[in-house]
Each structure stands twice: as structure tokens, then as C-alpha cells.
N, C-alpha and C positions, 0 to 999 in steps of 0.2 A: 425628630428630638434635635435641640439645638446642642452644640458642641460646647463643653464647659470652658474651652479655649482654644485659640487659632494658634499654631505655629507660625512663625514668620521667618523667612532666611535670605539673605542674598548669596546668591551663586552664580559662579562663571563656569562651572564643570558640571555636566550631567553625571558623569560617570562618580565623583566623589559624592555628589548630593544623593544619587541611586543607591550607592554602598553604606550610606550612614544615615542621614536623618530620614530620608525618604523609606527607607528601609526597617526602621523603627516600629515596632508592634503597634504602638497608639495610632500612626497613621494608617496602616492598613485597616484598624479598627473605628474610623471614622473621624478622628481628629484631622481638620483642615489643615493644609500645608499651602501657605501662600508664598511664593517665591519670587523675588524681584532680582532682575538682571539687567547689568549695563550701567548701573548708577557709578556717580562719580565719587562717592562716599559711603561710608557705613551709615552714618547718621541720614543723609538723604535717601537710602535704600529703606531704611527703617521708619522713617517718616511717611515715605510712601507707602509702605505697608501701611502702618496705622491709617492712613487716609482710604486706602481700598477694602479695610476688614471692620468690622462691628463688634466682635467679642471684647466683654469687659477684661477679661485676661488675656494678653498677647505674650507668647514665649518666643524671644527671639533667641534664634540660636544659629550656631554655624552650620555648613554645611557638612562638616566632618564630625559631627555629634550624632552618637548613637543614644536613644532613650531605652533603656532595657524593659522588658513586659513588666506591665505593673506601675509603670512610671506616672503616667497620667492620674491614676487613683490615687498616688501617693503625692504628687504634687498638689491636687484638690484637698487632700487630709492636712497637709501641711500649711496650705493656705488659710484652710478654716482655722486652724489653731494662730496663726499668725494674725488673722482678723479677730480672734477674740481677745487676745493680747494687746494686741495695737492695731487698733481700729482705723487709724489714719495711715498705715502704711502704704507707699508708694512703689516700693519696688523691692524684687527679689531675687536671690541668685544660687545658683549651684556652686559658686566658689568666690569667696569673698574676703577681703583684708579689713580688720577692725582698727578703731583709732590707736589701739595698743599695738599694733602690726600683727597682732595673732591670724593666721591664715584659716578659715573654713572650707571646708569641701564637704563629703571626699567626693573626687572624681579622679578617673583613671585619664592620664594621658599618655599618649605614645610615644611624644617626642621625648619625654623624660624616662618611660617605661617603667612608672609607677603612680600608684594610688598618693595623691597629696590634698593635704588640708584635714585638719581635726573635724570632728563629728560634733555639731553643735547640738548640744543637749536641750534646747531651746531656741527661738529665733534669735539670731544675733546681730546686732546692729554693726553694719560696717562703712567705711568710706568709700571703697570703690569694690568693682567685680572684675572677674576674668571675662571678656567679651564672649565667651565660648556658649555663654547661655544667661540670658537676664529676663526675668518676668515683670511684665510693665502691669501696673492696674489704671487702665485705661481711666475712670472717672477721677484719678487723681489729677489730672491734666498736665503732667508730666510729657515732655517731648524730647526728643535728642535736638541738638542744636546744627541747624543745616550748614552754617559756616564753618563747623570744625572739618579740619582736610583730613583725607585718606581714612585709615580702617585701623588705626589704634587709640587707645586711650579712652574711647566713646563709653565705657563701663565706667571709668572714674569722672568723667565729666558728667554724665546724667545723675550718678550719687550726689554730685556738687550741686547739680540745678535743684534736685530735691530737697537737698538741705537747705538749700538759699531760701527755697519756699516753705520750710517749716515742715516738710515731711521727712521720712525715714526710709531707709533700706536697709535689708536683713538677708544674711546668709540664713537656710531654713534646712538644709539636708537634704540635698536632690542628687542621689548618686546617679551618674551617667559616664559615657566613654565618650572622652575626646580623643579622635583618630587623627591627630594633628601630625604633620610631618617637623623632622627636626630643624631647630632652628640655629643656625650658626653663628648667627651676629644679627646684630642691631642696624637696619639701614638707615638712609637719609629720611627716610618717609618716616621713619620713628623719631628721628630729632624733630622733624617738622612739627609733629604731633606734641613732642615734649615741649618745645617751646610755645606753641600755642596755649597749652594748658597753664604755662609758667604767665604769660600775658593774662589769661583770662580770669585765672583764680588767685592773684596773689595774697589776697587775705585768708584764703584758708592754706596756704603751705606752711610746712611740707605735708604733702600727699603721699602716702606709701601705695603703690600699685601693686598688682601682682609680678611685675616685670622689675620694676627700680623705683626709687622714690624721687618724686618731683620736689626738688627743693629751688631756692632762690636762686643761689651759686650754680646751679647745674652740674656740681662735681660730682652727684651720685649717678650720673648718666655716663659720665667719663669712667668712673669706679666699674660700673655695670659690664661695659664693654671690655674694659681690662680683664675683669673676673670671666667674663665668655669667653675670650680668646686664650686663657690659661686653662680654663676647663675643656675645650674643645673636644681634645680626645676621650677623656673620661664620658662626656654625653653623647658623643657618636657611640660608644660602645654600649651606652646604656637605651639608647633609643631602641623602638620596636619596631619593624616595617609595617607601613601604613596599609599593605596588602594585608593583613591578617584581619579576618571577617571580624566586626565588632561585636557580633553576638557571642563569639569565641572569647576574646577579652572580656565581656560582660560575665559569661560563665567563671572565666579564671579569678575575676574579683569577689564570686560570692552573690552576683546579683542578675542571675540567670532568670529571678521572678521578683519582683520588690513587692508584690501583693501581701505577704505576711506582714511586711514593716507598717502596711496602712492601718492596721489594728495594734501595732505596738504601742505602749504608752508614752 
């Protein structure tokens, strides 16, 4: 029997991968997991994964993401609803930001020690995704941009690519665990990605990402760095140890088994 989708991941750590994404029940139940290693950027890794797989639905997930029991069935149910309402969809995701800056989840993030994002009552169009989990419809023809540097903002770039092609991206409500480490500051690689996005998409600015706003002036990047410095001690106190088993985190969130949500209205 052909799997309904394939998981694709870029990983540099067998221990993180094995303790999180590869430990997801969907993987043990037969959903293929394709892992790319040693790529110079996320976009190159993910395009390699596209070329190496054939499934119509490709779920690109970070290696520190855990998909609770029943997540695979929930995904297919949510995609069926999305297709019925918006047959030309290209992308879907677990956490996205709308044009009016509303943020849709819900997902657990260990770096913040909380569930973030409101629950979408229907598929919600978004202008950016958190890169933790992005669902791509292969027949849309949308791909990542190999020229994009590093490992940031490709979740915003690919949504811009879809929009420029007359396609759309949606947050559809895919609860999952992002067992990510604490982020103390934004490094020079983040600045490089920010400047690249400014140059590529001037006609679409401003763009609100899950981290900061990409503006023509770039002042929002400076403001976000200032905010992170001033909130550092509070954020450290809230963060949860990534050694906590993700299945335990899922249980604490009420997501031990998402199967009942498949038949919910």
C-alpha cells in the first residue's frame, strides 16, 4: 500500500532525529522518512528531498519535531477539507502568520515552554510559515529557492513564491511538538537571511514572519534583537529542557492521541 505522504528532514544529529521526528508513531507505522545530510542550506536540502521522493504530499519537518499518535490521519483529513474549500492550494503548515499578523497553530515549543498560535476554525491563508513543519503539494510545481542562504526564513520565502505564482498557503491546525532548544539571540546568519529576503521581495514588504517583521528599513530586526536581549532572563526561565521525552510533552498538551480530532467537525 502506498503511503499517503512522505516526511522529509534535513538533519545533522542522529540523536535529535531519533529522539523526536523518527520516534513519531507515524514513522513506526509506515510513513516514509527521507533524511538529507550535509546540505549547505535548507532550501538545497529540501529540493534534494523533492527530487529523491515521489509522493504528492511532502511534509518537511525539523528533526526536533514530534508528531503525536494519529497525526498522519489528522493531516489527511485536514488536507481533504482544504482541497474541498481551496482546490488550488500549494502549501499548508502547522504554524503560520496571516496578512493581518494573526498567528495560527497550535504547536508546543520547548524553547518558549508553551503552546503557541490560535486554533484555526477553518483553513486560514497565511503569508509565512514557521519552518518547523511545512506541507507541500508536489503538483503545485512550487519549489524552494536554491539560492537562498542558510537555514532561516525559507518558510516565508516559499509562501511568497506560491503567492507570486497565484497559489496560496494555509494554516490548517496540525498540533505537534517542537522540541527546540532555547534561542538566546539572532546570529549573523539570521541577518544574512533577512537582507536576502529584503532584496528578493521588495514588492511584498512588509512581511511578518514568526520571528520578526521584514521591512524596507530593517529597523524591526534591530528592535527584535533589543527585545530578545531585554527578555533573555525571562525566556530562559520559561524554556523546557529538550531532554524531556516529546511523547510526555504531547500528553501534557492533551495530544497523546489525535485520532478523535479526525472525525471532529
